[in-house]
C-alpha positions in Angstrom: 157.2 -31.1 -2.7 156.5 -34.3 -1.0 154.1 -37.1 -1.8 152.0 -38.3 1.1 151.0 -41.6 -0.5 148.0 -43.2 -2.1 144.6 -43.6 -0.5 141.8 -45.9 -1.2 139.0 -44.6 -3.4 137.1 -41.9 -1.4 133.7 -40.5 -2.1 132.9 -37.2 -0.4 129.4 -36.0 0.1 128.7 -32.9 -1.6 127.9 -31.5 1.7 131.6 -31.5 2.2 131.9 -30.2 -1.4 129.9 -27.2 -0.7 129.3 -26.8 3.0 129.3 -23.6 5.0 132.7 -22.3 6.0 132.2 -20.8 9.4 130.9 -17.5 10.7 130.8 -14.6 8.3 133.5 -12.0 8.4 132.7 -8.3 7.9 135.1 -5.7 6.5 135.6 -2.9 4.1 138.0 -3.0 1.1 136.8 0.4 -0.2 134.6 1.0 -3.2 132.4 -2.1 -3.5 133.6 -3.8 -0.3 132.3 -4.1 3.2 128.7 -3.3 3.0 128.6 -0.2 0.7 125.6 0.5 -1.5 127.3 -1.0 -4.5 127.0 2.2 -6.6 126.4 1.3 -10.3 126.2 -2.4 -9.3 123.6 -2.0 -6.5 120.9 -3.7 -8.5 122.8 -7.0 -8.6 122.6 -7.3 -4.8 118.9 -6.8 -4.7 116.6 -9.8 -4.2 114.4 -8.4 -7.0 117.2 -8.9 -9.6 116.3 -12.0 -11.5 113.8 -12.7 -8.7 116.8 -14.0 -6.7 114.9 -13.7 -3.4 113.0 -16.8 -4.5 116.2 -18.7 -5.6 117.2 -22.0 -4.1 121.0 -21.8 -4.7 122.5 -20.0 -1.6 125.9 -18.3 -1.6 127.5 -17.4 1.7 130.2 -14.6 1.6 132.7 -15.0 4.4 135.2 -12.7 2.9 135.8 -9.0 3.5 134.7 -8.0 0.0 131.4 -7.6 -1.8 131.2 -10.2 -4.6 129.5 -10.2 -8.0 128.4 -13.6 -9.2 128.8 -14.9 -12.7 127.9 -18.1 -14.5 129.8 -19.7 -17.4 133.3 -19.1 -18.7 133.0 -15.4 -19.5 133.3 -12.6 -17.0 131.1 -9.8 -18.2 128.1 -7.7 -17.2 125.8 -9.9 -19.4 126.7 -12.9 -17.3 126.1 -11.4 -13.8 123.5 -13.5 -12.0 123.6 -11.7 -8.7 125.7 -10.4 -5.9 126.4 -11.0 -2.2 127.7 -8.4 0.3 130.6 -9.1 2.6 129.5 -11.1 5.6 126.1 -11.9 4.3 124.3 -14.6 2.3 122.2 -14.3 -0.8 120.2 -16.6 -3.2 120.5 -17.1 -6.9 117.4 -18.0 -9.0 117.8 -20.5 -11.8 114.1 -21.4 -12.2 114.1 -20.0 -15.8 116.5 -22.7 -17.0 115.0 -25.3 -19.4 116.1 -28.2 -17.2 114.6 -26.7 -14.0 112.0 -29.4 -13.6 114.5 -32.3 -13.7 117.5 -30.4 -12.3 120.8 -29.2 -13.6 124.0 -27.4 -12.6 126.0 -24.3 -13.2 129.6 -23.2 -12.7 129.3 -20.2 -10.4 132.1 -17.7 -10.1 132.6 -14.9 -7.6 134.6 -11.7 -8.4 135.2 -8.8 -6.1 133.2 -5.8 -7.2 136.3 -3.6 -6.8 138.2 -6.0 -9.1 135.5 -6.0 -11.7 135.3 -2.2 -11.7 139.0 -2.0 -12.5 139.6 -5.0 -14.7 136.2 -5.8 -16.3 136.3 -9.0 -18.4 140.0 -9.6 -17.3 139.0 -9.8 -13.6 140.6 -12.4 -11.4 138.1 -14.9 -10.1 138.1 -15.4 -6.3 135.9 -18.4 -5.9 134.5 -21.0 -8.3 132.0 -23.8 -7.5 129.7 -26.2 -9.2 126.2 -25.7 -7.9 123.0 -27.5 -8.6 119.4 -26.3 -9.0 116.0 -27.8 -9.7 112.4 -27.9 -8.6 112.2 -28.9 -4.9 116.0 -28.8 -4.6 118.3 -26.4 -2.8 122.1 -26.0 -2.6 124.6 -23.9 -0.7 128.2 -22.9 -1.2 130.6 -20.5 0.7 133.0 -18.1 -1.0 136.7 -18.5 -0.2 139.0 -15.8 -1.5 142.0 -17.0 -3.6 143.3 -13.5 -4.4 144.1 -12.1 -0.9 147.4 -12.5 0.9 151.1 -11.7 0.5 152.1 -15.2 -0.5 151.2 -17.5 -3.4 151.6 -20.9 -5.1 150.8 -22.2 -8.5 148.7 -25.3 -9.3 147.7 -27.3 -12.3 144.6 -29.5 -12.9 146.0 -32.3 -15.2 142.5 -33.7 -15.8 140.9 -32.5 -19.0 137.6 -34.2 -18.1 136.8 -33.1 -14.5 137.0 -30.1 -12.3 139.3 -30.2 -9.3 138.8 -29.2 -5.7 141.9 -28.8 -3.5 141.3 -29.5 0.1 143.5 -28.7 3.1 145.0 -31.5 5.3 142.6 -34.2 4.3 140.1 -35.1 1.5 137.4 -34.0 3.9 139.2 -30.8 4.8 138.5 -27.1 4.0 138.1 -26.3 0.4 141.0 -24.1 -0.7 140.2 -23.7 -4.4 138.3 -25.1 -7.4 140.1 -25.5 -10.8 138.1 -26.1 -14.0 139.0 -29.1 -16.1 142.4 -28.7 -17.6 143.0 -25.4 -15.8 146.8 -24.6 -15.6 149.0 -22.0 -14.1 146.5 -21.0 -11.4 147.9 -18.8 -8.7 146.4 -19.1 -5.2 147.1 -16.4 -2.7 147.4 -17.0 1.0 148.2 -14.8 4.1 150.9 -17.1 5.4 154.0 -18.9 4.1 153.3 -21.8 6.4 153.5 -25.1 4.5 150.2 -26.8 3.9 149.1 -30.2 2.6 146.5 -30.2 -0.3 144.5 -33.2 -1.3 143.0 -33.4 -4.8 139.3 -34.3 -5.2 137.7 -34.3 -8.6 134.2 -33.0 -9.1 131.4 -33.9 -11.6 127.7 -33.6 -12.1 125.9 -37.0 -12.3 123.4 -36.5 -15.1 121.2 -39.3 -13.9 120.9 -38.5 -10.3 121.1 -34.7 -11.0 123.6 -34.3 -8.2 127.2 -33.3 -7.8 129.6 -36.1 -6.9 133.2 -36.0 -5.9 135.6 -38.9 -6.4 139.3 -39.8 -6.0 140.5 -42.7 -8.2 142.8 -44.7 -6.0 145.7 -44.9 -8.4 145.9 -41.2 -9.0 145.2 -39.7 -5.5 148.2 -38.2 -3.8 148.5 -35.2 -1.6 151.3 -32.6 -2.0 153.0 -30.4 0.6 152.7 -26.8 -0.7 155.2 -24.1 0.2 153.7 -20.6 -0.5 156.2 -18.0 -1.5 156.5 -14.2 -2.1 155.3 -13.2 -5.6 158.9 -12.0 -6.3 160.3 -15.5 -5.6 160.7 -18.3 -8.2 157.5 -20.1 -9.0 157.3 -23.8 -8.0 154.4 -25.4 -9.9 152.4 -28.2 -8.3 150.7 -30.7 -10.5 147.5 -32.7 -9.6 147.7 -35.6 -9.8 151.4 -35.9 -9.3 153.5 -38.1 -11.6 154.9 -35.7 -14.2 154.3 -32.3 -15.7 152.1 -33.4 -18.6 149.0 -31.2 -18.3 146.6 -33.6 -19.9 145.8 -37.0 -18.3 142.9 -39.3 -18.7 141.5 -41.3 -15.7 140.7 -44.9 -16.2 137.0 -46.0 -16.0 135.6 -44.6 -12.8 133.6 -46.7 -10.5 131.2 -45.2 -8.0 131.7 -46.9 -4.6 128.4 -45.8 -3.3 124.6 -46.1 -3.9 122.7 -42.9 -4.6 119.5 -42.5 -2.7 117.1 -39.7 -3.8 114.5 -38.8 -1.1 111.4 -36.7 -1.6 109.5 -35.5 1.5 105.7 -35.4 0.9 105.0 -35.2 4.6 104.4 -32.1 6.7 107.4 -32.2 9.0 111.1 -31.8 8.3 112.7 -35.2 7.9 116.3 -36.4 8.4 117.6 -39.3 6.4 119.6 -41.6 8.7 121.5 -44.9 8.9 120.6 -46.2 12.3 120.9 -43.1 14.5 123.4 -41.3 12.3 122.0 -38.4 10.2 123.3 -38.4 6.6 124.1 -35.0 5.1 122.8 -34.5 1.6 124.7 -33.2 -1.4 123.0 -29.8 -1.0 124.9 -29.0 2.2 121.7 -28.6 4.2 120.5 -30.9 7.1 116.9 -31.9 7.0 114.5 -32.4 4.1 111.7 -29.8 4.3 108.2 -30.5 3.3 107.9 -30.8 -0.5 111.6 -30.9 -1.0 113.9 -33.6 -2.3 117.5 -34.4 -1.4 120.1 -36.8 -2.7 122.5 -38.9 -0.6 125.5 -41.1 -1.3 125.5 -44.3 0.8 128.6 -46.5 0.5 127.6 -50.2 0.7 129.6 -53.2 1.6 126.8 -55.6 0.9 125.6 -55.7 4.6 122.0 -54.7 5.7 121.5 -51.0 6.5 119.0 -49.7 9.0 117.8 -46.8 6.8 115.1 -44.5 8.3 113.6 -41.0 8.3 113.4 -39.3 11.6 111.1 -36.3 12.3 110.1 -34.2 15.3 113.6 -34.2 16.8 113.8 -38.0 16.3 110.6 -38.8 18.2 108.9 -40.2 15.0 111.0 -42.7 13.0 109.9 -44.2 9.7 111.7 -47.2 8.5 113.0 -47.1 4.8 112.6 -50.6 3.4 111.8 -52.4 0.2 108.1 -52.9 -0.1 108.4 -56.7 -0.6 110.7 -57.0 2.5 109.1 -54.5 5.0 110.6 -56.3 8.0 114.2 -56.4 6.8 117.0 -53.8 6.7 117.8 -52.9 3.2 120.9 -54.1 1.3 122.0 -51.6 -1.3 124.4 -52.1 -4.3 127.2 -49.7 -5.0 126.7 -47.9 -8.4 122.9 -48.2 -8.3 120.3 -45.5 -8.0 117.4 -45.7 -5.5 114.4 -43.5 -4.8 112.3 -43.0 -1.6 109.1 -41.0 -1.3 108.0 -40.2 2.3 104.2 -40.1 2.2 101.7 -39.4 5.0 98.6 -41.6 4.6 95.3 -39.8 4.0 94.0 -38.6 7.4 97.2 -39.7 9.1 98.8 -38.2 12.2 102.2 -36.6 11.3 103.5 -37.7 14.7 102.8 -41.4 14.2 105.4 -43.4 12.4 102.9 -46.1 11.3 100.9 -43.4 9.4 103.7 -43.0 6.8 105.1 -45.1 4.0 108.7 -44.7 2.8 109.3 -47.5 0.3 112.8 -47.9 -1.2 112.8 -48.5 -5.0 115.8 -49.6 -7.1 115.7 -47.7 -10.4 118.9 -49.1 -12.1 122.6 -48.9 -12.4 124.5 -45.7 -12.9 127.0 -45.7 -15.8 129.6 -43.1 -14.7 131.4 -43.1 -18.0 128.3 -41.7 -19.8 126.7 -39.7 -17.0 129.5 -37.8 -15.3 130.0 -34.3 -16.8 132.1 -31.4 -15.6 133.4 -27.9 -16.3 
């Protein structure tokens, strides 16, 4: 085990938290895997189950196994919210939740159908992710199997307050696994015994912005070199963060080194939120903001003016995002503050004319991370 050193505080967009993980893989593991009809579980894969075809939380299954989807801490039939076949994608509908209008989150777990058929409520979970939902919102996550392969390693999440993502080779790298807060003795399977470096990134839901945020306190971030072994070999536990084997740690007060910008698109065209000519990816994992939708962005600020804008029609129409009392000046944002923007087409306006839109930036207040960050 080797410490790679400390990094400065890093805030990842949730697009990295839950982005798509490449082209789907097809396959057949027998029984419920590889595109079978699902047998007794067929109903869970249908879009009519819970009206999932109209859901806004998308799950992409890049593994070789059909997956059943659960929410909460218990694996059981009563907690199945859907299913996604190998090599496909499916939606999950949370519109019946009491906080649908303002937005909320769920801990979503994926279990192989074949595993659930054999082990029931004792099934091993392949993939876990925090996902968001809400009126006018959408979210996507990709399933990564943690139970396939001839090699394994054991990891601990020493934080009792926040979930943990382990990412390969860098804090922005491929998501390897998610551990719930305080989860210990988690075995991760892999197909190779090649050493890999894993970076810890802690995950929480911001109850003010209604978005998922990821953070890495600078005094606790350290990567570890992981050596997978055969299941018959002696277990080497890896603790995140490093610095002992105590499984309960408490982070100091967490500061958010970014401003949160919530954007609603009331126009007719798909809009991209940009800084100068660079498109920002929202926490949902998708690119543009469709008509009637809202997206959230994390924008680190160093106190310098930012050329914020919304680009439509392949960038041919660009609407400046400015404070209403300073329409001719680039905006200066403050880290730790929440801002809102509503893109509005004026009555009778031309969707292809930038001057027919308004997109005023409004500061709504500071975000108190100690009170607002929650996790599972």
